[in-house]
C-alpha positions in Angstrom: 125.8 140.2 76.7 129.2 140.8 78.2 132.1 139.2 76.3 135.7 138.4 77.3 138.8 136.9 75.7 141.3 134.6 77.3 144.7 133.2 76.3 145.3 129.7 77.7 148.7 128.2 77.5 149.1 124.5 78.4 152.7 124.0 79.3 152.3 120.5 78.1 155.5 118.6 77.5 153.7 116.6 74.8 151.7 118.2 72.0 148.9 115.7 72.4 147.5 114.4 69.1 143.7 115.0 69.3 144.0 117.9 71.7 143.5 120.6 69.0 140.5 118.9 67.5 139.1 118.4 71.0 139.5 122.2 71.6 137.9 123.0 68.3 134.9 120.9 69.0 134.5 122.3 72.5 134.8 125.9 71.3 132.4 125.3 68.4 129.8 123.6 70.8 129.9 126.7 73.0 129.8 129.1 69.9 133.2 130.7 70.9 135.7 132.4 68.6 139.4 132.2 68.4 142.1 129.6 67.6 144.2 126.8 68.9 147.8 126.2 67.9 150.9 124.1 68.8 153.8 126.2 69.8 157.3 126.0 71.2 155.9 126.0 74.7 153.0 123.6 74.3 149.4 124.3 73.3 148.2 127.9 72.9 144.4 128.7 72.9 142.8 132.1 72.4 139.1 132.0 73.0 136.6 134.9 72.8 132.9 135.1 73.6 130.3 135.4 76.3 131.7 135.4 79.8 129.7 132.4 81.0 130.5 130.3 77.9 134.2 131.1 78.2 134.1 130.0 81.9 132.4 126.8 80.8 135.1 126.3 78.2 137.9 126.6 80.7 136.2 124.2 83.1 135.4 121.6 80.5 138.9 121.9 79.0 140.3 120.7 82.3 137.7 117.9 82.9 137.2 116.5 79.3 140.6 116.7 77.8 141.9 113.6 76.0 143.1 110.8 78.2 146.6 110.9 76.7 147.1 114.5 77.7 149.7 115.1 80.4 149.4 118.8 81.2 152.0 119.8 83.8 151.2 123.6 84.0 148.4 125.8 82.8 148.5 129.5 82.4 145.3 131.5 81.8 145.3 135.2 81.1 142.8 137.9 80.1 143.3 139.7 76.8 141.6 142.7 75.0 138.7 141.7 72.7 139.5 141.5 69.0 136.1 140.8 67.5 137.4 137.8 65.7 134.8 135.5 64.1 134.9 131.7 64.1 137.2 129.2 65.6 140.2 127.7 63.8 143.0 125.2 64.2 146.1 127.1 63.0 149.3 125.2 62.0 152.2 125.2 64.4 155.7 126.3 63.5 159.1 124.7 64.0 160.5 127.4 66.1 164.2 127.8 67.0 164.1 126.6 70.6 161.0 124.4 71.3 160.0 123.9 74.9 157.2 121.5 74.3 158.3 117.9 73.7 157.6 114.9 71.5 154.7 112.6 72.1 155.1 109.1 73.3 153.9 106.2 71.1 150.5 104.8 72.2 148.9 101.4 71.7 146.1 100.8 69.3 142.8 102.2 70.5 139.5 100.2 70.6 138.1 102.1 67.6 141.0 101.4 65.3 141.1 97.8 66.4 137.4 97.4 65.5 138.2 98.9 62.1 141.0 96.6 61.2 138.9 93.5 62.2 135.7 94.6 60.4 135.5 93.2 56.8 133.2 96.0 55.9 135.6 98.8 56.9 138.0 100.3 54.3 140.8 99.8 56.8 140.1 96.1 57.3 143.3 94.2 57.7 145.4 97.4 57.3 148.6 97.2 59.5 149.1 101.0 59.8 145.8 102.1 61.1 145.7 104.7 63.8 144.0 108.0 64.8 144.4 110.9 67.2 144.1 108.6 70.2 146.8 106.1 69.3 149.7 105.1 67.1 153.4 106.1 66.6 154.5 109.6 67.6 158.0 109.6 69.1 159.2 107.0 66.6 158.0 109.0 63.5 158.6 112.6 64.6 161.6 114.3 63.1 161.2 117.8 64.3 158.8 119.8 66.5 155.9 120.6 66.5 154.1 117.4 65.9 152.7 118.1 62.3 152.6 115.6 59.4 155.1 117.5 57.4 157.6 117.1 60.2 157.2 113.3 60.5 158.3 110.3 58.5 154.7 110.2 57.1 155.3 113.2 55.0 156.2 111.2 52.0 152.8 109.5 51.9 150.3 111.7 50.1 146.9 111.2 51.5 144.1 109.9 49.3 140.9 111.8 49.0 139.1 109.8 51.7 142.0 110.2 54.2 142.3 113.9 53.4 138.6 114.4 54.1 139.0 112.7 57.5 142.1 114.8 58.2 140.3 118.1 57.5 137.0 117.2 59.2 136.8 118.4 62.8 134.4 115.7 63.9 136.7 113.0 62.6 138.9 110.9 64.9 141.6 111.6 62.4 141.3 115.4 62.3 144.9 116.7 62.0 146.2 113.2 63.0 149.7 113.3 61.4 149.9 109.5 60.8 146.5 109.3 59.0 146.7 106.6 56.2 144.8 103.7 54.6 145.6 100.8 52.2 145.3 103.2 49.2 147.8 105.8 50.3 149.8 104.6 53.3 152.8 102.4 54.2 152.9 98.8 53.1 154.4 95.5 54.4 156.9 93.5 52.4 155.0 90.3 53.2 151.3 89.6 53.9 150.1 88.6 57.4 149.3 85.2 56.0 152.9 84.7 54.7 154.3 85.8 58.1 152.0 83.4 60.0 153.0 80.6 57.6 156.7 81.2 58.2 156.2 81.1 62.0 154.1 78.0 61.9 156.8 76.4 59.8 159.3 76.9 62.7 161.0 80.0 61.2 162.5 82.9 63.1 161.0 86.1 61.7 162.5 89.6 62.0 159.5 92.0 61.9 159.8 95.7 61.6 157.5 97.4 64.1 157.1 101.0 65.2 160.4 101.6 67.0 162.5 98.8 65.5 162.6 95.2 64.6 161.4 92.3 66.7 162.7 88.8 66.4 159.7 86.4 66.6 159.3 82.7 67.0 156.9 80.3 68.5 157.2 80.5 72.3 156.1 76.9 72.7 158.8 75.4 70.5 162.0 74.8 72.6 164.1 73.9 69.6 163.4 77.2 67.7 163.8 79.2 70.9 167.2 77.5 71.4 168.1 78.4 67.8 167.2 82.0 68.4 169.3 82.1 71.6 172.3 80.7 69.7 172.0 83.0 66.7 171.3 86.2 68.8 174.1 85.3 71.2 171.8 85.5 74.2 172.7 82.7 76.5 170.2 82.8 79.3 168.5 86.2 79.7 164.7 85.7 79.6 162.8 86.5 76.4 159.7 88.6 76.3 156.5 86.8 75.1 153.7 88.5 73.1 150.3 87.0 74.0 147.4 87.1 71.5 145.1 88.7 74.1 144.6 89.5 77.7 142.6 86.2 78.0 145.7 84.3 76.7 147.9 86.1 79.2 145.6 85.0 82.0 145.7 81.4 80.7 149.5 81.3 80.9 150.2 83.6 83.9 148.9 84.6 87.2 147.7 88.2 87.0 146.2 90.8 89.3 144.2 93.9 88.6 147.3 96.2 88.6 149.3 93.9 86.3 146.4 93.7 83.9 146.0 97.5 84.0 149.6 97.9 83.0 149.4 95.3 80.2 146.3 97.0 78.7 147.4 100.6 79.3 148.2 103.0 76.3 151.9 102.5 77.0 151.4 98.7 76.6 154.8 97.7 78.2 156.2 94.3 78.9 155.0 93.3 82.3 156.8 90.8 84.5 154.3 88.1 85.4 154.3 84.8 87.4 153.8 81.9 85.0 151.3 79.1 85.8 152.9 75.8 86.7 151.2 73.9 83.9 151.6 75.5 80.4 153.1 74.7 77.0 155.5 77.6 77.0 159.0 76.3 76.2 161.1 76.3 79.4 164.0 78.0 77.7 161.9 81.1 77.1 162.5 82.4 80.6 165.2 80.0 81.8 165.8 80.3 85.6 163.6 83.5 86.0 160.6 83.2 88.2 158.8 85.6 85.9 157.7 85.8 82.3 157.9 89.1 80.5 154.5 89.4 78.8 153.3 92.1 76.4 150.1 92.4 74.4 149.8 93.5 70.7 150.2 97.2 70.6 150.2 98.1 66.9 147.7 97.1 64.3 150.4 95.0 62.7 150.8 93.0 65.9 147.1 92.7 66.4 146.6 91.3 63.0 149.5 88.9 63.3 148.5 87.6 66.8 144.8 87.5 65.8 145.8 85.1 63.0 148.5 83.2 64.8 146.5 82.7 68.0 149.4 81.5 70.2 152.3 83.1 72.2 155.3 84.3 70.3 158.8 85.2 71.6 159.1 88.9 70.8 162.7 90.1 71.5 164.6 93.1 70.3 165.9 92.8 66.7 169.6 92.9 67.4 172.6 90.8 68.3 173.1 91.0 72.0 175.1 94.1 72.9 174.2 96.1 69.7 171.4 98.7 69.2 168.0 97.5 67.9 167.8 97.5 64.0 165.5 100.2 62.5 166.4 100.6 58.9 165.4 98.0 56.2 168.8 97.8 54.6 170.5 97.7 58.0 168.2 95.0 59.2 169.0 92.7 56.2 172.7 93.1 56.9 172.6 92.8 60.7 169.7 90.3 61.2 170.2 88.1 58.1 172.3 85.6 60.1 169.6 85.4 62.9 166.3 85.5 61.1 165.0 83.1 58.5 162.6 85.6 57.2 162.8 89.5 57.3 159.7 91.5 57.0 160.0 95.2 56.4 157.6 98.1 55.7 157.9 101.4 53.9 157.4 103.8 56.9 160.8 105.2 58.1 161.5 104.9 61.9 162.9 108.2 63.1 164.6 106.8 66.1 165.0 103.4 67.8 162.8 102.6 70.8 162.7 99.3 72.7 159.7 97.9 74.5 159.3 99.3 78.0 159.4 96.9 81.0 157.3 97.3 84.1 157.0 95.3 87.3 154.1 95.6 89.7 154.8 95.4 93.4 152.7 95.8 96.6 152.8 99.6 96.2 152.1 99.7 92.5 153.9 99.5 89.2 157.5 100.6 88.6 159.4 101.0 85.4 162.4 98.8 84.9 163.2 99.8 81.3 161.8 103.2 80.2 161.2 103.3 76.4 158.1 102.9 74.2 155.0 104.3 75.7 156.8 106.3 78.4 159.7 108.0 76.7 160.2 110.9 76.1 157.5 112.1 78.6 159.4 114.7 80.7 159.4 114.7 84.5 158.6 118.0 86.1 160.7 119.1 89.1 160.4 121.8 91.7 163.0 124.2 90.3 164.5 125.3 87.0 167.2 122.9 85.8 170.5 124.1 84.4 171.1 124.0 80.6 172.9 120.7 81.1 173.3 117.4 79.2 173.5 114.4 81.6 175.0 111.3 80.0 174.1 108.6 82.6 176.2 105.6 83.3 177.5 102.6 81.4 174.7 100.0 81.9 171.1 100.6 80.9 172.2 103.9 79.5 170.0 106.9 79.1 170.7 110.6 78.5 168.8 113.6 79.6 168.5 117.4 79.3 166.8 120.1 81.4 164.3 122.3 79.7 163.1 124.8 82.3 161.6 122.6 85.0 161.2 119.6 82.7 163.8 116.8 82.8 163.6 115.2 79.4 165.0 111.7 79.7 165.8 109.6 76.5 164.5 106.2 75.7 166.5 103.2 77.0 169.8 102.9 75.0 171.3 99.7 76.5 174.8 98.9 77.7 177.8 100.7 76.2 180.2 97.8 75.9 180.4 97.6 72.1 181.4 100.2 69.4 178.0 99.8 67.9 176.3 100.6 71.2 178.5 103.6 71.7 177.6 104.9 68.2 173.9 104.5 69.1 174.5 106.4 72.4 176.1 109.3 70.5 173.3 109.3 67.9 170.8 109.5 70.7 172.6 112.5 72.3 172.6 114.4 69.0 169.0 113.5 68.4 167.9 114.8 71.8 169.9 118.0 71.4 168.7 118.6 67.9 165.0 117.9 68.7 165.1 120.7 71.3 167.6 122.9 69.5 169.3 122.6 72.9 172.8 123.9 73.4 174.1 122.7 76.8 176.3 124.8 79.0 177.8 121.8 80.7 177.8 118.0 80.6 177.1 115.9 83.7 178.7 112.5 84.0 179.5 109.7 86.5 182.9 109.9 88.3 184.0 106.5 87.0 186.7 107.2 84.4 186.1 103.9 82.6 182.5 104.5 81.6 182.1 105.1 77.9 179.6 107.9 78.7 182.2 109.6 80.9 184.8 109.4 78.2 182.4 110.9 75.7 181.7 113.7 78.1 185.4 114.4 78.6 185.8 114.6 74.8 182.7 116.8 74.2 184.5 120.1 74.9 181.8 121.1 77.4 182.4 122.0 81.0 182.3 118.7 82.9 180.5 118.2 86.2 181.1 114.9 87.9 178.4 113.2 90.0 178.8 110.3 92.4 176.9 107.3 91.1 174.9 106.4 94.1 174.1 109.9 95.1 172.5 110.3 91.6 170.4 107.2 92.2 168.8 108.5 95.4 168.6 112.1 94.2 166.6 111.1 91.2 164.1 109.0 93.3 163.8 111.8 95.8 163.0 114.4 93.1 160.5 112.1 91.4 158.6 111.7 94.6 159.0 115.4 95.7 160.9 114.4 98.8 162.3 117.4 100.8 165.7 117.0 102.3 167.2 115.9 104.5 166.3 112.3 103.8 167.9 108.9 104.2 169.0 107.6 100.8 169.5 103.8 100.4 171.5 103.1 97.3 172.1 99.4 96.6 173.4 98.0 93.3 176.1 95.9 91.6 178.6 98.6 92.1 179.8 102.1 91.2 182.8 104.2 92.0 182.8 105.5 95.6 184.4 108.7 96.8 187.2 106.7 98.5 188.1 104.9 95.3 186.4 101.6 96.3 183.4 99.9 94.7 180.3 101.1 96.5 176.9 99.5 96.3 175.5 99.0 99.8 175.2 102.6 100.9 173.1 104.7 103.2 173.3 108.5 102.8 172.0 111.4 104.8 171.2 113.7 101.9 171.0 117.4 102.2 171.3 120.0 99.4 173.8 120.1 97.8 175.7 117.1 99.3 175.4 113.9 101.2 177.0 112.2 104.2 177.6 108.4 104.0 176.2 107.1 107.3 176.2 103.4 106.8 177.3 100.7 104.4 178.0 97.0 103.9 181.2 95.7 105.6 183.9 96.0 102.9 185.5 93.0 101.2 188.0 92.6 98.4 186.7 92.0 94.9 189.3 89.9 93.2 189.4 90.5 89.5 187.2 93.5 89.7 184.4 93.2 87.2 185.4 89.6 86.5 183.9 88.7 89.9 180.5 89.9 88.8 180.0 86.6 87.0 181.1 84.2 89.8 179.5 84.4 93.1 181.8 81.7 94.5 184.8 84.0 94.0 183.0 86.7 95.9 182.3 84.4 98.8 186.0 83.3 98.8 187.0 86.9 99.1 184.8 87.4 102.1 186.1 84.2 103.7 189.6 85.4 103.2 189.0 88.2 105.7 188.6 85.7 108.5 190.3 82.5 107.2 193.2 83.8 105.2 194.7 81.2 102.8 192.5 78.5 104.2 189.6 80.1 102.2 191.4 79.1 99.0 191.9 75.4 99.6 190.9 73.2 96.7 190.6 76.1 94.1 192.6 75.8 90.9 193.0 79.6 90.9 194.2 79.8 94.5 197.6 81.3 93.7 196.1 84.0 91.5 193.5 84.9 94.1 196.0 84.9 96.9 198.2 87.3 95.0 195.3 89.7 94.3 193.8 89.5 97.8 197.2 89.9 99.5 198.4 92.9 97.4 195.1 94.4 96.5 196.1 94.6 92.9 193.0 94.1 90.7 191.1 93.5 93.9 189.4 96.8 95.0 187.5 97.1 98.3 183.8 96.6 97.7 180.6 97.2 99.6 178.1 96.1 96.9 174.9 94.4 98.1 174.6 93.1 94.5 177.8 91.1 95.0 176.4 89.9 98.4 173.5 88.4 96.5 175.9 86.6 94.2 177.7 85.1 97.2 174.5 83.9 98.9 173.2 82.5 95.6 176.5 80.6 95.1 176.7 78.9 98.5 173.0 77.9 98.5 173.4 76.5 95.0 170.6 78.7 93.6 172.9 80.3 91.1 176.7 79.6 91.0 177.5 81.9 88.0 175.7 84.9 86.5 175.1 84.4 82.9 173.5 87.9 82.7 173.3 90.9 84.9 171.3 90.2 88.1 170.7 86.5 87.4 171.6 85.5 91.0 169.3 88.1 92.5 166.4 86.9 90.3 167.1 83.3 91.3 167.2 84.1 95.0 164.0 86.1 94.8 162.3 83.3 92.8 163.4 80.7 95.4 162.2 82.6 98.5 159.4 81.3 100.7 156.9 84.2 100.9 155.6 83.0 104.2 158.9 83.1 106.1 159.2 85.7 108.9 162.7 85.2 110.4 165.9 86.9 109.5 169.6 86.3 110.2 172.0 88.3 112.3 173.7 91.1 110.4 175.8 93.0 113.0 174.5 95.4 115.6 175.4 98.8 114.5 175.0 100.8 111.2 177.5 98.6 109.3 176.0 95.5 107.7 178.2 92.6 108.8 178.0 89.6 106.5 180.1 87.3 108.7 177.3 86.4 111.2 175.0 86.2 108.2 177.1 83.5 106.5 177.6 81.7 109.8 173.9 81.4 110.2 173.3 80.3 106.6 176.0 77.6 107.0 174.2 76.4 110.1 170.9 76.2 108.3 172.5 74.4 105.4 173.9 71.8 107.8 170.5 71.4 109.4 169.1 70.9 105.8 166.7 73.9 106.1 165.1 74.4 102.8 166.7 76.7 100.3 163.4 78.6 100.0 163.5 79.4 103.7 167.2 80.4 103.6 166.6 82.7 100.6 163.7 84.4 102.3 165.6 84.8 105.5 168.4 86.5 103.6 166.0 89.0 102.1 164.4 89.7 105.5 167.9 90.3 106.9 168.4 93.1 104.5 165.0 94.5 105.3 165.8 94.5 109.0 169.1 96.2 108.3 167.4 99.0 106.4 164.8 99.5 109.2 167.6 99.5 111.8 169.6 102.2 110.1 166.4 104.3 109.5 165.6 104.1 113.2 169.1 105.1 114.2 169.7 107.9 111.7 166.3 109.7 111.8 167.0 111.7 108.6 163.4 112.2 107.3 161.9 110.1 104.6 163.6 106.9 103.3 164.4 106.8 99.6 165.3 103.4 98.0 167.1 103.3 94.7 169.7 101.3 92.7 169.3 98.1 90.7 168.9 95.8 93.8 165.6 97.5 94.4 164.1 96.0 91.3 163.6 93.0 93.6 159.8 93.1 94.4 160.1 90.8 97.4 162.8 92.9 98.9 161.0 96.2 98.2 157.5 95.0 99.3 158.9 93.8 102.7 161.0 96.9 103.1 158.2 99.3 102.5 156.0 97.3 104.9 158.6 97.3 107.6 159.4 101.0 107.3 155.8 102.1 107.3 155.2 99.9 110.4 158.0 101.8 112.2 156.6 105.2 111.3 159.0 106.0 108.4 157.8 107.6 105.1 159.3 105.6 102.3 159.7 106.2 98.5 160.7 104.1 95.6 161.3 104.9 91.9 158.2 104.8 89.7 158.5 106.8 86.5 162.3 106.4 86.3 164.0 103.0 86.7 165.7 102.1 89.9 168.6 100.7 87.9 171.2 102.8 86.0 168.5 103.9 83.5 167.6 106.5 86.1 171.1 107.9 86.6 170.9 110.7 84.0 167.8 112.1 85.7 169.6 112.1 89.1 172.6 113.7 87.5 170.5 116.6 86.2 169.1 117.2 89.7 172.5 117.2 91.3 174.0 119.5 88.6 171.2 121.9 89.5 172.0 121.7 93.2 175.7 122.3 92.6 175.3 125.6 90.8 
């Protein structure tokens, strides 16, 4: 019988736990010889045996691989026969420059869930149960490759029973680095019963999870929710709610098939859902938002807790607003002691902080708003090799990224960089990412805004600095993610970023072509008195717009009239602005929907929530490429005088923006249309825009794996650095 030998290299960005045992079982079933090994480039398999069986092996490898495997490239090559006997899993090595990346954390699988709920199982009630198909990976890995000795589980010596599972190829825990049980694994500082008792007594509990601490309290108790808001210094931003089960989520919220698929996926993100009108959730959980951020239990600890508690819990990040999430036991007691009544720790070290991811499902599918647990650090493959660059993102919703070949490795969500603690967390994430990949960048890519903390860090790094325009990075990232060829029309709308002319951009249309872009349309400019101070007060933005036509009459009756007049007359501390985000603020203020932003994007959320989904009309917005807000406001004023409902006015405003995008797309004819920037987190706006553009024959793309907000900037910066070489 003719024999052959093949080397198969899966250029898999993640060394999938369970892949090597799967390969071992498949090769053994087919009586093949060879080995499988993690390597710096992914998974390496050498297989030798009968030609037909090797062919079957290669076919089944592609069809039957574990669901968690995300193989981006596969190389298969023929080798000389060696006569080797048997098939083995050989240990990987921590090589100097790894190309394969870390695994993402995955939610508890059905098999492990059955074990922890089965009184006859030796892992019954054990909060750290997992296997090759689930559990923490990114948050326990300290170096590559993904082997137990290189994770925070290395200090736990396996008992005889666990060691047998670890060494048995047919076991779900064969070579699973986090294998443990009550006899040999991590332990909680308090029992599930004690935690449940504290919550039922009205306590706020800080609970250590897989990527950091959660702050928990009963989501039905308005008084304890208010106490949590006060202690956490989180005035109005919605809290996430952990539901005991999918059935519970359905009871509290309206869900569709795609939303439920996201909730129950291995990533198990927070999903923004529409609450039912009648429920016992405390109204101050979500405040003015039309949505509730819902997540399901995703670790055995959460499953056991929610199974026992049986009711929804607020589950928000364990930090004071503006600071990084707490991960260390001692640090948590120091930082969370003034917030939580009870602090629950465990003995497994968290290698790096990782927030819960946030997803929203629109008409064209799910999109990531915050990319963290379950998604990070899965790389995104692009068409061409990337430069050896470190991209440091923006200032809000910060992420950092590096290019490894054709893989863009984007960090987990790091938050805003307003505080010294947040900036320390940012720097730690940079060094963690570089150290994990033994990556020595040739250059650093940053936003052009000199005031961003990320930009200042880049300037001080000593690396060659490449500056990238904020909004160009937004659309370039979305285009690359969707494999859009240039030229294309990029639509970048957000709260604001530094434009090439020194003004605050945020309502931009670009004709993008490698390596640059041409600004072809934008919102009519207006002064932004007080600069960033105006982001909190939509009425001030509207006054600045009225100033353009009414002059000092626009300031009548305002206590700050003299100050505003000075700024608007001289332009001092009043830059020109074209931000659609600020336009949302102004419309929200004059309609009374939201007069002051208590958190980023509150007015936009409120306007979207108020919108009548059945409305079809739009307001005038100029005739050419420039979006003129004056006829818009005149029409809104007329509707207000006629006492047209706020729901109709809010919807017409959204549809005005949709019509403007379609109008520019028709005029410019620059290929596909790419939408990015924080404004496009608005599902109503995106759904109607996609529908309108498709109806007019335009291809249209939105961010999916990378956030539309500034969490996607580092990815776009990497792409533009590659184009500028």
